[in-house]
C-alpha positions as CSV (number, residue, x, y, z in Angstrom):
1,M,85.4,79.2,100.0
2,L,81.7,79.9,99.1
3,G,80.6,78.4,102.2
4,L,82.4,81.2,104.4
5,K,80.3,83.0,106.4
6,Y,80.6,86.5,108.3
7,M,79.1,88.7,111.1
8,S,78.4,92.1,110.5
9,G,79.3,95.3,112.2
10,F,82.3,97.5,113.2
11,G,83.6,97.0,116.7
12,N,80.9,95.1,117.8
13,E,80.7,92.8,120.8
14,H,80.5,89.4,118.6
15,V,79.9,86.0,119.9
16,S,80.6,82.9,117.7
17,E,81.5,79.1,118.3
18,D,82.2,76.4,115.6
19,P,79.0,74.5,115.0
20,R,81.1,71.2,115.5
21,C,81.1,72.1,119.4
22,P,77.8,73.7,120.1
23,G,77.9,75.1,123.9
24,A,81.6,75.9,123.5
25,L,81.4,79.3,125.2
26,P,81.1,79.3,128.9
27,E,77.8,80.9,130.0
28,G,78.0,83.7,132.2
29,Q,81.6,84.0,132.9
30,N,84.8,84.3,131.1
31,N,87.1,81.9,132.8
32,P,85.5,79.3,134.5
33,Q,87.3,76.5,136.4
34,V,86.8,74.1,133.6
35,C,85.8,75.3,130.4
36,P,83.5,73.2,128.2
37,Y,85.3,70.4,126.3
38,G,88.3,70.8,128.1
39,L,89.1,74.1,126.2
40,Y,91.6,76.5,127.7
41,A,90.4,80.2,128.2
42,E,92.8,83.0,126.9
43,Q,92.2,86.8,126.6
44,L,93.5,88.9,123.8
45,S,93.7,92.6,125.0
46,G,94.1,95.2,122.3
47,S,94.0,98.0,124.8
48,A,95.1,98.6,128.2
49,F,92.8,97.2,131.1
50,T,91.7,100.7,132.3
51,C,90.9,102.4,128.8
52,P,87.5,103.9,128.6
53,R,84.7,101.7,127.3
54,P,84.3,103.2,123.8
55,T,88.1,102.4,123.3
56,N,88.5,99.3,125.2
57,R,89.2,96.4,123.0
58,R,89.6,92.7,123.8
59,S,88.3,89.1,123.0
60,W,88.4,85.9,125.0
61,L,89.5,83.1,123.3
62,Y,88.6,79.2,124.2
63,R,90.9,76.9,122.4
64,I,92.5,73.3,122.2
65,L,96.1,74.4,123.7
66,P,97.0,78.0,124.5
67,S,99.3,80.0,122.3
68,V,101.8,79.9,125.3
69,C,103.0,76.2,124.0
70,H,106.0,76.8,121.7
71,K,109.7,76.7,121.8
72,P,111.9,80.0,122.2
73,F,111.8,82.5,119.3
74,Q,114.9,82.9,117.2
75,P,115.6,85.7,114.8
76,L,114.6,85.0,111.1
77,Q,116.1,86.5,108.2
78,E,113.5,86.8,105.8
79,G,111.7,89.5,103.7
80,H,112.6,93.1,103.5
81,L,111.2,94.9,106.4
82,T,112.6,97.5,108.5
83,H,112.0,100.7,110.6
84,S,115.3,101.9,109.9
85,W,114.2,105.3,108.2
86,D,117.8,106.7,108.0
87,E,119.7,104.0,105.6
88,V,119.6,106.6,102.8
89,E,119.2,110.4,102.6
90,P,115.8,112.0,102.7
91,D,114.3,112.8,99.2
92,P,111.8,115.6,99.3
93,N,110.8,114.9,95.3
94,Q,107.8,113.8,94.0
95,L,108.2,110.1,93.9
96,R,106.4,107.6,91.6
97,W,107.0,103.7,91.2
98,K,106.0,101.5,88.2
99,P,104.2,98.2,89.2
100,F,106.4,96.1,91.7
101,E,107.3,93.0,90.0
102,I,106.0,89.6,91.2
103,P,108.7,87.0,90.8
104,K,107.8,83.9,88.7
105,A,107.2,80.7,91.3
106,P,109.4,78.1,89.7
107,Q,112.6,80.7,89.9
108,N,111.7,82.1,93.1
109,K,108.9,81.2,95.5
110,L,107.6,83.5,97.7
111,D,104.9,83.5,100.2
112,F,103.2,86.5,102.2
113,V,106.0,87.0,104.8
114,S,108.9,86.3,102.4
115,G,107.6,88.6,99.8
116,L,107.0,91.5,102.4
117,H,109.1,94.9,101.2
118,T,109.0,98.1,103.4
119,L,108.7,101.2,101.0
120,C,108.3,104.1,103.6
121,G,107.4,105.1,106.9
122,A,107.9,107.2,110.0
123,G,108.1,106.7,113.7
124,E,109.4,103.8,115.7
125,P,107.4,100.7,117.1
126,R,109.2,100.7,120.2
127,G,107.6,104.0,121.2
128,R,104.4,103.0,120.0
129,H,103.9,105.9,117.5
130,G,104.4,105.8,113.7
131,I,103.3,104.0,110.4
132,A,105.0,101.9,107.7
133,V,103.9,101.3,104.2
134,H,104.8,97.8,102.5
135,I,104.2,96.3,99.5
136,F,103.9,92.3,99.4
137,V,104.2,90.2,96.4
138,C,104.1,86.4,96.7
139,N,103.3,83.2,94.5
140,T,102.8,80.6,97.0
141,S,100.9,80.2,100.2
142,M,102.1,79.8,103.6
143,L,102.3,76.1,104.5
144,D,102.3,75.4,108.3
145,R,103.5,79.1,109.0
146,C,101.7,82.0,110.3
147,L,102.4,85.6,111.4
148,Y,101.5,87.7,114.2
149,N,102.2,91.8,114.3
150,S,103.6,92.7,117.9
151,D,104.2,96.4,116.8
152,G,101.0,97.4,115.3
153,D,97.8,96.9,113.1
154,F,97.9,95.6,109.5
155,L,95.5,97.2,107.0
156,I,95.7,95.0,104.0
157,V,94.8,96.1,100.3
158,P,95.4,93.3,97.8
159,Q,95.8,94.7,94.2
160,Q,96.0,91.4,92.1
161,G,94.9,88.0,93.3
162,K,92.6,87.1,96.0
163,L,93.7,86.0,99.8
164,L,92.2,83.3,101.9
165,I,93.1,84.4,105.3
166,T,93.0,81.9,108.3
167,T,93.0,83.9,111.6
168,E,92.4,82.4,115.2
169,F,88.7,83.9,114.8
170,G,87.8,82.3,111.6
171,K,88.5,82.5,108.0
172,M,88.2,85.3,105.3
173,L,88.5,85.7,101.7
174,V,89.8,89.0,100.6
175,E,89.7,90.2,97.0
176,P,91.1,93.0,95.1
177,N,88.7,96.1,95.7
178,E,88.2,94.7,99.3
179,I,90.5,95.4,102.3
180,C,91.1,93.7,105.5
181,V,92.5,94.9,109.1
182,I,94.5,92.4,111.1
183,Q,94.8,93.9,114.5
184,Q,98.0,93.8,116.7
185,G,98.8,90.4,118.0
186,M,96.3,88.3,116.0
187,R,98.0,85.1,114.4
188,F,97.1,84.6,110.5
189,S,98.3,82.6,107.5
190,V,97.7,83.5,103.9
191,E,96.7,81.3,101.0
192,V,97.1,82.7,97.6
193,F,96.0,81.4,94.1
194,G,98.7,82.5,91.7
195,E,100.7,85.8,91.6
196,T,99.6,88.3,94.2
197,R,100.3,91.5,94.9
198,G,99.2,94.5,97.1
199,Y,99.7,97.1,99.9
200,I,99.7,97.3,103.5
201,L,99.5,100.4,105.9
202,E,101.1,99.1,109.4
203,V,100.0,101.6,112.4
204,Y,101.8,101.5,115.5
205,G,100.2,102.3,118.7
206,A,96.6,103.1,117.7
207,H,93.7,101.0,116.0
208,F,91.5,102.1,113.2
209,E,88.5,103.6,113.9
210,L,85.3,104.9,111.6
211,P,86.1,108.6,111.1
212,D,83.7,111.3,112.7
213,L,80.7,112.5,110.5
214,G,80.2,115.6,111.9
215,P,77.5,117.7,109.9
216,I,77.1,114.6,107.6
217,G,75.0,112.9,110.0
218,A,74.1,109.8,111.2
219,N,74.7,107.7,107.8
220,G,77.4,107.9,105.2
221,L,80.9,107.3,104.2
222,A,81.7,103.4,105.3
223,N,78.7,102.3,107.3
224,P,79.5,100.2,110.4
225,R,77.1,97.4,109.2
226,D,79.3,96.8,105.8
227,F,82.2,95.6,108.0
228,L,82.5,91.8,108.4
229,V,83.9,89.7,110.7
230,P,84.7,86.0,110.4
231,V,82.8,83.0,112.5
232,A,84.7,80.6,114.7
233,W,86.6,77.7,112.7
234,Y,89.2,75.4,114.4
235,E,91.4,72.5,113.2
236,D,92.7,69.8,115.8
237,R,95.9,69.4,113.9
238,Q,99.2,68.1,115.2
239,V,102.3,68.9,113.0
240,P,105.2,66.5,113.6
241,G,107.7,68.4,111.6
242,G,107.1,71.5,113.2
243,Y,104.5,74.7,112.8
244,T,106.4,77.8,112.7
245,V,105.1,80.9,114.4
246,I,106.5,84.0,113.2
247,S,106.4,87.4,115.1
248,K,107.1,90.7,114.0
249,Y,108.6,92.5,116.8
250,Q,110.4,95.9,117.3
251,G,110.5,96.0,113.6
252,K,112.2,92.5,113.1
253,L,111.0,88.7,112.4
254,F,111.4,85.9,114.8
255,A,110.1,82.5,114.5
256,A,109.0,79.8,116.9
257,Q,108.5,76.1,116.7
258,Q,105.3,74.4,117.8
259,D,104.1,70.9,116.9
260,F,100.3,72.0,116.4
261,S,98.2,74.2,114.5
262,P,97.6,77.9,116.0
263,F,94.3,77.9,114.5
264,N,92.8,75.7,117.4
265,V,90.1,78.3,118.7
266,V,86.7,76.7,119.0
267,A,84.6,79.6,120.4
268,W,85.3,83.4,120.9
269,H,83.6,86.4,122.0
270,G,84.6,89.9,122.3
271,N,85.0,93.0,120.2
272,Y,88.9,92.9,119.0
273,T,88.8,91.0,115.9
274,P,90.0,91.0,112.3
275,Y,87.5,92.4,110.0
276,K,87.3,92.9,106.1
277,Y,85.3,95.6,104.1
278,N,84.2,95.9,100.3
279,L,85.1,99.1,99.0
280,E,82.1,99.1,96.7
281,N,80.0,99.7,99.9
282,F,81.4,103.2,100.3
283,M,78.5,105.8,100.5
284,V,80.2,108.6,98.1
285,I,79.7,112.0,99.5
286,N,80.7,114.8,96.6
287,S,80.1,118.6,95.6
288,V,76.8,119.1,93.9
289,A,77.2,122.8,93.4
290,F,80.7,124.3,92.7
291,D,84.6,123.6,93.7
292,H,86.4,120.3,94.5
293,A,85.6,119.1,98.0
294,D,88.8,117.9,100.1
295,P,89.7,114.3,100.0
296,S,89.0,113.8,103.6
297,I,85.3,113.2,102.4
298,F,86.4,110.0,101.2
299,T,87.9,108.7,104.3
300,V,87.2,105.0,105.1
301,L,89.0,104.4,108.2
302,T,91.1,106.5,110.5
303,A,94.0,106.2,113.2
304,K,93.8,109.1,115.4
305,S,96.5,110.7,117.0
306,T,96.3,112.7,120.4
307,R,95.8,116.0,118.5
308,P,92.1,116.4,117.7
309,G,91.4,116.3,114.1
310,V,94.8,114.9,113.2
311,A,95.4,111.3,112.4
312,I,98.5,109.2,112.7
313,A,97.1,107.7,109.3
314,D,93.9,107.7,107.2
315,F,92.8,105.4,104.8
316,V,91.1,107.2,101.6
317,I,89.6,105.9,98.5
318,F,88.7,107.4,95.6
319,P,85.7,105.4,94.0
320,P,83.5,105.9,91.0
321,R,81.0,108.6,91.6
322,W,79.2,111.4,89.8
323,G,81.0,114.7,89.1
324,V,78.6,117.8,88.4
325,A,80.1,120.6,89.8
326,N,79.4,123.9,87.7
327,N,82.0,126.4,86.8
328,T,84.8,124.3,88.5
329,F,88.1,122.6,87.4
330,R,86.7,119.1,88.5
331,P,90.0,117.0,89.0
332,P,92.2,117.4,92.0
333,Y,93.6,120.5,92.7
334,Y,97.3,121.5,92.9
335,H,98.4,121.0,96.5
336,R,101.1,121.4,98.8
337,N,100.0,119.7,102.3
338,C,101.2,119.6,106.0
339,M,100.6,115.8,105.5
340,S,102.6,113.0,103.6
341,E,100.2,111.4,100.6
342,F,101.0,108.1,99.6
343,M,98.7,106.5,96.8
344,G,98.0,103.2,95.0
345,L,96.0,102.0,92.3
346,I,94.1,99.0,92.6
347,K,92.5,99.1,88.8
348,G,91.7,101.4,86.2
349,H,93.1,104.8,85.6
350,Y,93.5,107.7,88.0
351,E,91.9,111.1,86.9
352,A,94.7,113.4,87.6
353,K,97.5,111.0,85.9
354,E,95.9,108.7,83.3
355,E,99.0,107.4,81.9
356,G,102.0,107.0,84.0
357,F,100.4,106.3,87.3
358,Q,99.4,102.2,86.9
359,P,97.7,99.6,88.8
360,G,100.2,97.9,91.1
361,G,102.3,100.8,91.1
362,A,102.4,103.8,93.9
363,S,103.4,107.6,94.4
364,L,104.6,109.5,97.6
365,H,103.9,113.3,97.9
366,S,105.7,113.8,101.0
367,M,105.3,116.9,103.4
368,M,104.8,120.1,101.4
369,T,105.8,118.7,98.4
370,P,103.8,120.3,95.4
371,H,101.7,117.9,93.4
372,G,98.6,118.0,91.1
373,P,97.4,117.1,87.7
374,D,99.8,116.7,84.8
375,A,99.8,118.9,81.9
376,D,97.5,116.7,79.7
377,C,94.6,116.5,82.6
378,F,94.9,120.1,83.2
379,E,94.4,121.1,79.4
380,K,91.6,118.5,79.1
381,A,89.8,119.5,82.3
382,S,90.0,123.2,81.6
383,K,88.3,123.3,78.4
384,A,85.9,120.6,79.0
385,K,82.1,121.2,78.7
386,L,81.0,120.8,82.1
387,E,78.2,118.5,82.3
388,P,77.1,115.6,84.6
389,E,79.3,112.8,84.1
390,R,80.6,109.6,85.8
391,V,84.3,110.1,87.2
392,A,86.5,107.1,87.9
393,E,84.2,104.4,86.5
394,G,86.2,101.1,86.5
395,T,88.9,102.7,88.8
396,M,89.8,102.4,92.7
397,A,92.7,104.6,93.6
398,F,93.4,104.9,97.3
399,M,95.6,107.1,99.8
400,F,97.3,106.5,103.0
401,E,97.6,109.9,104.3
402,S,99.6,110.8,107.3
403,S,100.5,113.5,109.7
404,L,104.1,112.2,110.0
405,S,106.9,112.9,107.5
406,M,107.7,109.6,106.0
407,A,111.2,108.6,104.8
408,V,111.5,106.1,102.0
409,T,113.7,103.0,102.4
410,K,116.8,101.9,100.2
411,W,114.6,99.2,98.9
412,G,111.9,101.9,97.6
413,L,114.7,104.1,96.3
414,K,117.2,101.6,94.8
415,T,117.2,98.0,95.2
416,S,113.3,97.6,93.8
417,N,114.3,99.1,90.5
418,R,110.8,100.3,90.1
419,L,111.2,104.1,90.9
420,D,110.1,106.1,87.7
421,K,113.0,108.8,87.4
422,N,110.7,110.8,84.8
423,Y,108.0,111.2,86.9
424,Y,108.7,115.1,87.5
425,K,108.3,115.5,83.4
426,C,104.6,114.9,83.6
427,W,104.6,118.5,85.0
428,E,107.1,120.2,82.6
429,P,104.6,121.0,79.8
430,L,102.4,123.1,82.1
431,K,102.7,126.7,80.6
432,S,101.5,130.0,82.1
433,H,97.9,131.4,80.5
434,F,98.4,134.8,82.5
435,N,96.9,137.8,80.7
436,P,96.7,141.0,82.8
437,N,94.6,142.4,80.1
438,R,91.8,139.7,80.0
439,S,88.5,141.1,80.3
440,Q,85.9,139.7,82.7
441,V,83.2,140.1,80.1
442,P,83.3,136.5,79.1
443,F,82.4,135.7,82.8
444,L,79.3,137.9,82.5
445,R,78.4,135.4,79.6
446,R,79.3,132.1,81.7
447,V,76.6,133.3,84.4
448,L,73.9,132.7,82.2
449,L,74.7,129.0,82.9
450,W,73.5,129.5,86.6
451,H,69.5,129.1,85.5
452,T,68.8,126.4,83.0
453,E,65.1,127.6,82.0
454,D,65.0,128.8,78.3
455,I,62.9,131.8,79.7
456,A,65.2,132.8,82.4
457,Q,68.5,132.4,79.9
458,T,66.7,134.8,77.5
459,T,65.7,137.3,80.3
460,C,69.2,137.3,82.0
461,A,70.7,137.9,78.7
462,G,68.4,140.8,78.1
463,I,69.4,142.1,81.7
464,I,73.0,141.9,80.8
465,Q,72.4,143.6,77.3
466,K,70.3,146.5,78.9
467,K,73.0,147.0,81.8
468,C,75.8,147.3,79.1
469,S,73.6,149.7,77.2
470,G,73.2,152.0,80.1
471,A,69.6,151.1,81.1
472,S,69.0,152.1,84.8
473,S,65.8,149.8,85.8
474,L,64.8,146.2,84.9
475,N,60.9,144.8,85.5
476,F,61.4,141.1,86.7
477,S,57.5,140.9,87.0
478,S,56.6,140.7,83.5
479,A,58.8,137.6,82.8
480,F,59.1,135.8,86.2
481,P,56.4,134.5,88.5
482,D,56.8,135.8,92.3
483,T,59.1,132.8,93.2
484,Q,61.7,133.7,90.7
485,Q,61.8,137.6,91.3
486,S,63.8,137.5,94.2
487,L,66.4,135.3,92.9
488,L,66.8,137.3,89.8
489,R,67.0,140.7,91.5
490,E,70.1,139.0,93.6
491,K,71.6,138.1,90.4
492,H,70.9,141.6,88.5
493,D,72.6,143.1,91.5
494,Y,75.7,141.1,91.1
495,Y,75.9,141.5,87.3
496,C,75.8,145.4,88.1
497,A,78.7,145.0,90.5
498,L,80.6,143.1,88.1
499,Y,79.9,145.7,85.2
500,T,80.9,148.5,87.3
501,T,84.3,146.6,88.2
502,V,85.0,146.0,84.4
503,K,84.1,149.7,83.6
504,R,86.4,151.2,85.9
505,R,89.3,149.3,84.6
506,K,88.6,150.8,81.4
507,I,88.9,147.6,79.4
508,P,88.5,148.0,75.4
509,K,85.3,146.9,74.4
510,H,86.9,144.4,71.7
511,Q,88.2,142.4,74.8
């Protein structure tokens, strides 16, 4: 595993051939009459032929035998996958799940496919529009089995245990705090090294892209060069007992048999590939003045809808970062959203709910369902001394956000037995702090924090004292250089307006 190599770049035109067969790629064309080494040429299309070039995705694979060489597919009753969103009644409540249990290997062996469980989703794969969120729990590797998804793309987030994923394009090692994307139609097999758990975001009808940066500029968030693509690797292996190729098709699993390994691609080129990304490489953007920025600034990947600025699904992370916002409630704000928010925790403690939200668990705040910090977080953050501090150190939470209204499956609500029925109680201790007679005078004191130099603080205090005692004018030039006089005059005018507001309300002096 230490010898695995990758090529860098998101959506690049990559070229790779296994070093055991130099010159395996045809020169100057895609489909020669006879390919080097007697290989078969096969195109894998990830978009319509006529898509504009910026969105046109395809790769050419040069393989020992074409993928068409298999027996007919038969239904496979395995795993707990579904896209039947009406099997239970809708539930608009705030939902939270305890960590999903991983069965013990001697009692119940599960590989990646048999350990798939659909938790929630929306839309329909036949209409090529929608998403699904799956949980995978497994304790054994896929042996002489591979999977491909005819319905859409898999974004895989391992939470416990690393995954060695063999694809038609090569091998990738994906560890917790990394993600990988296996795009529609790509065959892959998963090897694990013990009890393993994670999350999957499946998107029908769209591929993941890097979000537009807008005023951020040319650099920031997930940089394209940090995405890694495997290099070509093949095995020329016969499997007399039969190799099982599993297709996820229209939400169901089907299996076909063949007598050779499907990972027989000697060389390939194109821009339609699997890829991985290390979340530690994310360049965080955050507020450096005041207020809590919207979580869209933490978007790693997006699957766009046909409406500008609206995603079928976004993959968002909440990585370690600095918090420096002044006069601000720094944790996430209370919120009702026209989007659905599914959250998972890879490691650590999520800042808004440090106790009940655990690694390997999840939460779903559905469309327009209110959510936000629990009572302990609110009280602590409201009274905290605001200094520069590290936020989410040792933590990695993430969110699958969608413009679709997601339904929860029967497995998610009942069969899994992991639903936390007491979740709503974390907000019950919240109490009213409203006082209509509270003065704004304490705010006049807090504005002294706007300028950190000792002389400025002293003089600003003098400004307020003089104004409160009825002084009509102030001399800035005696205490400050020219470069600061304009700023202080603006502050002085602001203090005057505040004082006038307080005085007109006739608030008693003792308040």
